[in-house]
N, C-alpha and C positions, 0 to 999 in steps of 0.2 A: 819315255817313249809313249806316244799317244795310243789310245785304245783303238783296236782294229775290229770292227764289227764282223762277226762270223755269220750273222743272219741277215737276210736281205729284206726282212719285213721292215717297212718304213715306220710302222706305228711305234716301235720301241726306240727308233732313232730320234723321235720327237722329244723324248724325255732325257734329261741330263742325268748322267750317272750320279748316284748319291742322293737323289730326290727321296725325301722321307715324309711319310704321312703319319701324323700322330694317331689317326684312326687305325692304320695298318699296324703300327707298333703296339698299340694297346690291344688289338684284337688277336694277335698271334703270340704264342709263348712257346717255350722250349718243351712244354708238356703236351702240345697239341699232337694228336695221333693222326697218321696218314689214313687216307680212305682205304677200305678193304681192297686187297689185291696189289697194293703198293708195298715196296720194301719197308721193313722195320728200320727206324732210324736209331743208330747206336753211336756212342762215342768211339772214336778211333784215334787215340792220342791227339785229340783236337782241343785247341784252346781258343775261345773267342777273343779276337783282338779288334782294334779299330783300324789297323793297317795290315796289309798282306806282307808275307815274308818274300824276299827275293828268290829267284830260281835257285836250285832245282826243286823247290817245294811245290805242292799243290795248294792253291788258295782259292777259296770261294767267298765272295763278298756279296751281300744282299744290297744292291743299290736301288731296288724298286721299293714299292710300298708294301711288299709282302715278304714273309720269311721264306728261305729256300734251303735246300740241302742237295747233296750229290751222292749218287750210288755208283759203286765200282763193281760191275758185273763179274769181272775176272777174279775178283777177290771174294767170291762167295756172297755178293750183294752187300759187302761192307759199305757203310755210309758215313757221312760226316754228321755232326750234330746239326740240329736245326739252327740256322743262322738268322737272327732277327734283322730287320731293316737297319742299314747303317753300320752293320758289323761284319767282320770277316772271321773265317776259320782257316787254319793252316795245318796241313798234314805232311809228314815226311814219308813219301812213298818210294819204294825201291823194288826192282825185280821185274818190271813189266816194260817191254819195249813199245808195245802197241796198246796202251791203256785205254779202256772204254769207260767213259763217265757219262751218266745220265743225270740231267739236272731236273729237279722238281721244285715247285713252289707250293705254298699253302695259302688257301683262301682264308678269310677271316673266321669262317666256321670250322677250320681245321681240315677241310677236304684238300687232298693233294692233287696237283695237276702237273703234267709233264711239260717242261719247257723245251728241252732239246737233248741231243746226244752229241758228244765230242770224243775225238780220239787224240791221244798225245803220247809222247815218249816221256816216261817219268824221270829219266835221266836229265831231261831238259827242263822239266817243271811245266806247270800250267797255272795261269792266274785268270780266274773267271769272275765276272761281275754280272749278276742278274739285274734286269732293268724293267721299268714300266709298272704295270698293274697286273693283277691276276688275269684280267680279260684282254689285256694288250701287253703281254709280256715279251721280253727279248733278252738277249745276253750278249756279252762282248768279252774279249780277252784284253789284258792290259799288261 
């Protein structure tokens, strides 16, 4: 099934999913701390993989030149691990019909930035890929 953009920003649509920059990969690590005021990033039964799992799981793939992570507000701001460019993380989520997830990216200096907020039913799963660069970011579902 082809990816369906959820954002109307055309800048992110100019970049193909999976575009990786060696500079972005080298500049971001799993130990980079988010900027003050952003949620703490913690592991939540997450295992980095190169491919997402099929529904009904939640998958976040970093397809841009920056690392990304997702925060689940209804779960006490639980978040995924930081996902480096070109990798994915998968979570087995249950119990929320109208799940809210906020997507964040990390600049090369470790500063967090908000990409978008999405809502989904965790019984159906959700698979998200971040796109672009820190200054021209976007996202899509797949």
